[in-house]
C-alpha positions as CSV (number, residue, x, y, z in Angstrom):
1,X,0.8,24.8,31.5
2,X,3.5,24.2,28.9
3,X,4.8,27.5,27.8
4,X,6.4,28.0,24.1
5,X,10.1,27.2,25.3
6,X,8.9,23.9,26.8
7,X,6.9,23.0,23.9
8,X,10.1,23.7,21.9
9,X,12.3,21.4,23.7
10,X,9.3,18.7,23.8
11,X,9.3,18.8,20.1
12,X,13.0,18.4,19.9
13,X,13.1,15.5,22.3
14,X,10.1,13.9,20.1
15,X,11.8,14.5,16.8
16,X,15.2,13.3,17.9
17,X,13.7,9.9,19.0
18,X,12.2,9.6,15.6
19,X,15.4,10.3,13.5
20,X,14.3,13.8,12.8
21,X,14.9,17.5,13.9
22,X,12.3,20.1,13.9
23,X,11.8,23.6,15.2
24,X,8.6,25.5,15.4
25,X,8.6,29.3,14.2
26,X,5.6,31.7,15.1
27,X,4.6,33.6,12.0
28,X,3.4,37.3,12.8
29,X,1.6,38.1,9.6
30,X,-0.7,36.0,7.2
31,X,0.8,36.3,3.6
32,X,-0.5,35.2,0.3
33,X,1.8,33.3,-1.7
34,X,1.7,30.8,-4.5
35,X,4.9,29.0,-5.4
36,X,5.6,27.2,-8.6
37,X,5.1,23.2,-7.8
38,X,8.0,21.2,-7.4
39,X,7.1,18.4,-9.5
40,X,8.0,20.7,-12.3
41,X,11.1,22.4,-11.1
42,X,12.3,18.7,-10.7
43,X,11.4,18.0,-14.2
44,X,13.1,20.9,-15.6
45,X,16.1,19.9,-13.8
46,X,16.4,16.6,-15.6
47,X,14.8,14.7,-12.6
48,X,11.8,12.3,-12.7
49,X,9.5,13.4,-9.8
50,X,8.2,10.5,-7.6
51,X,4.5,10.5,-6.5
52,X,5.8,10.9,-3.0
53,X,8.8,11.4,-1.1
54,X,10.3,8.4,0.2
55,X,13.4,7.9,2.4
56,X,13.8,4.2,0.9
57,X,14.1,5.5,-2.7
58,X,17.9,6.3,-2.5
59,X,20.2,5.1,-5.3
60,X,20.6,1.3,-5.0
61,X,16.8,0.8,-4.5
62,X,15.2,-2.1,-6.5
63,X,11.8,-1.2,-7.7
64,X,9.3,-2.9,-9.8
65,X,7.7,-0.7,-12.4
66,X,4.6,-1.6,-14.4
67,X,2.3,-0.3,-16.9
68,X,-1.2,-1.3,-17.3
69,X,-4.1,0.6,-19.3
70,X,-1.9,3.5,-19.7
71,X,-1.2,3.7,-16.0
72,X,2.1,3.2,-14.5
73,X,2.7,1.8,-11.1
74,X,6.0,1.9,-9.0
75,X,6.7,-0.8,-6.4
76,X,9.6,-0.8,-3.9
77,X,11.3,-4.0,-3.4
78,X,14.4,-3.3,-1.7
79,X,17.8,-2.5,-1.7
80,X,21.0,-3.9,-3.4
81,X,23.0,-3.4,-0.3
82,X,21.0,-6.2,1.1
83,X,22.2,-8.7,-1.5
84,X,25.7,-8.1,-0.3
85,X,27.1,-5.3,-2.2
86,X,28.8,-2.4,-0.1
87,X,28.6,1.4,-0.6
88,X,32.4,1.0,-1.4
89,X,32.0,-1.4,-4.0
90,X,28.7,0.3,-5.4
91,X,30.6,3.5,-5.5
92,X,28.0,5.5,-4.0
93,X,28.7,9.3,-3.8
94,X,26.4,11.2,-1.4
95,X,25.9,14.6,-2.9
96,X,27.5,13.5,-6.4
97,X,25.3,16.4,-8.0
98,X,25.0,20.0,-6.1
99,X,22.1,21.2,-4.5
100,X,19.5,22.9,-6.5
101,X,16.5,25.0,-5.3
102,X,18.1,26.0,-2.1
103,X,16.7,29.1,-0.6
104,X,13.7,28.8,-2.7
105,X,9.9,28.0,-2.1
106,X,7.8,25.4,-4.2
107,X,4.3,23.8,-3.8
108,X,4.2,20.3,-2.5
109,X,1.6,17.9,-1.7
110,X,-0.5,18.4,1.7
111,X,0.4,15.0,2.8
112,X,4.2,16.0,3.1
113,X,4.0,18.4,6.0
114,X,0.9,16.6,7.2
115,X,2.8,13.2,8.3
116,X,5.4,15.4,10.2
117,X,2.6,17.2,12.0
118,X,0.8,13.6,12.5
119,X,3.8,12.3,14.1
120,X,4.2,15.2,16.5
121,X,0.3,15.0,17.4
122,X,-0.5,18.3,15.9
123,X,-3.7,19.6,15.1
124,X,-4.8,22.0,11.9
125,X,-8.2,22.1,9.9
126,X,-6.9,19.9,6.7
127,X,-10.1,20.7,5.4
128,X,-9.4,24.3,4.9
129,X,-5.9,23.2,3.4
130,X,-5.4,24.1,-0.2
131,X,-1.8,23.1,-0.5
132,X,1.6,23.1,1.2
133,X,4.7,25.3,0.7
134,X,8.2,23.9,1.4
135,X,11.7,25.9,1.3
136,X,14.7,24.1,0.6
137,X,17.5,24.6,3.1
138,X,19.9,21.8,1.9
139,X,19.7,19.4,-1.1
140,X,21.8,17.2,-3.4
141,X,21.8,14.2,-5.8
142,X,23.3,11.0,-4.7
143,X,24.4,8.3,-7.1
144,X,25.7,4.7,-7.3
145,X,27.5,3.3,-10.2
146,X,25.6,1.1,-12.3
147,X,28.7,-0.3,-13.8
148,X,30.3,-1.3,-10.6
149,X,27.0,-3.3,-9.9
150,X,27.6,-5.2,-12.9
151,X,31.4,-5.5,-12.4
152,X,30.4,-6.9,-8.8
153,X,27.7,-9.4,-10.1
154,X,30.3,-10.9,-12.7
155,X,32.7,-11.4,-10.4
156,X,32.8,-15.3,-8.9
157,X,32.7,-14.0,-5.4
158,X,29.5,-11.9,-6.0
159,X,27.0,-14.3,-6.7
160,X,27.5,-16.8,-3.6
161,X,27.0,-13.9,-1.5
162,X,23.7,-12.8,-2.7
163,X,20.8,-14.3,-0.7
164,X,18.1,-16.3,-2.3
165,X,15.7,-13.3,-1.9
166,X,17.9,-11.4,-4.1
167,X,17.9,-14.0,-6.9
168,X,13.8,-13.9,-6.8
169,X,14.4,-10.3,-7.5
170,X,15.6,-10.6,-10.8
171,X,13.6,-13.6,-12.0
172,X,10.6,-11.1,-11.9
173,X,9.8,-9.2,-14.8
174,X,10.0,-5.0,-14.9
175,X,12.9,-5.2,-12.3
176,X,14.9,-1.9,-12.3
177,X,17.6,-0.5,-10.2
178,X,17.6,3.5,-9.0
179,X,21.2,4.9,-10.0
180,X,20.7,8.3,-9.1
181,X,18.1,10.0,-6.6
182,X,17.4,13.7,-5.7
183,X,17.5,13.9,-1.8
184,X,16.1,16.9,0.4
185,X,18.1,16.7,3.6
186,X,16.6,20.0,5.1
187,X,13.4,22.0,4.4
188,X,10.9,24.2,5.9
189,X,7.3,23.4,5.5
190,X,3.9,25.1,5.9
191,X,0.4,24.6,5.2
192,X,-1.5,27.3,3.5
193,X,-5.6,27.7,2.7
194,X,-7.0,28.0,-1.0
195,X,-6.1,31.9,-0.6
196,X,-2.3,31.2,0.1
197,X,-2.6,32.1,3.7
198,X,-0.8,29.9,6.4
199,X,-2.9,27.7,8.5
200,X,-2.0,27.4,12.6
201,X,-1.2,24.1,13.9
202,X,-1.9,23.6,17.6
203,X,-1.9,20.8,19.9
204,X,0.8,18.2,20.7
205,X,4.4,19.8,20.9
206,X,3.1,22.9,19.1
207,X,2.5,26.3,21.1
208,X,-1.1,27.1,20.9
209,X,0.0,30.6,19.0
210,X,2.0,28.7,16.3
211,X,1.0,29.5,12.9
212,X,4.1,29.0,10.3
213,X,6.6,26.9,9.4
214,X,7.8,23.3,10.5
215,X,11.5,22.9,9.7
216,X,12.5,19.4,9.5
217,X,15.9,17.8,8.9
218,X,15.6,14.3,7.6
219,X,16.6,12.5,4.1
220,X,13.9,12.4,1.7
221,X,14.1,11.6,-1.8
222,X,11.8,13.4,-4.3
223,X,13.3,12.3,-7.8
224,X,15.0,9.6,-9.4
225,X,16.9,9.3,-12.8
226,X,19.1,6.7,-14.5
227,X,16.6,4.3,-13.5
228,X,17.9,1.1,-15.3
229,X,16.2,-2.1,-16.0
230,X,18.2,-5.3,-14.7
231,X,18.1,-8.8,-15.8
232,X,20.2,-11.7,-14.4
233,X,21.6,-14.5,-16.7
234,X,21.7,-17.5,-14.4
235,X,23.2,-20.0,-17.0
236,X,26.6,-21.3,-16.3
237,X,29.4,-20.9,-16.0
238,X,28.9,-17.2,-14.7
239,X,26.1,-14.9,-13.6
240,X,26.1,-11.6,-15.6
241,X,24.0,-8.7,-15.5
242,X,22.5,-6.7,-18.4
243,X,21.2,-3.1,-18.6
244,X,18.0,-3.1,-21.1
245,X,17.5,0.5,-21.1
246,X,16.4,3.2,-18.8
247,X,12.9,3.4,-17.6
248,X,13.0,7.3,-17.0
249,X,10.6,7.9,-19.5
250,X,8.2,5.4,-18.2
251,X,8.5,6.8,-14.9
252,X,7.3,9.9,-16.2
253,X,3.9,8.7,-17.0
254,X,3.3,8.2,-13.5
255,X,0.2,10.3,-11.9
256,X,1.3,13.2,-9.8
């Protein structure tokens, strides 16, 4: 029989191998709490909320954004760093914008904590889940400099360093660069039923009596802004990049 202390050690080992760090805390009482939606909080602070948090959606990401019949679709294609530009050349700044919402709780999609619970082989009655609560413990806004990218690509040394795949990115329509992204690097999550009471999580590395929060240390991007459309003019003698406006207003039309 694995006791609580052993279970916690197992959880740490599992999560360290996954690039995460987590701790299970036991709640002694059920509480009813209905926090504001995190999507609303992001938009009130000038960020465009992503349909789902994503490790790949940091600044420097290349995305394709299309609109059809009033529906907006976002597809991650890659990262411009794979095209040869470095963080120094990109003028990447982690934490350029200070963290917001630290210490506050928000409502998020059930799928966010569910993915971590699944990786830990936990068990929870998802049919009873009415929502999920996230408390932010560390956050910040990361950024790259779009002008630095245009300067880099205009240099004679920039174009030859780019793999052919990168050229294909820019021959398609509706290609965009994420220049700023909102990151949460540490947060606590908990599932609640339709009345706001916490749901117990058991199995895997979770103690059988565990009913509370899952604290996760892992960079996840929840919002973006300054998303710029890119085009490349491959005509001789040089290669140039042009911004043809931001896509932030278009992204706000995405379904939550």
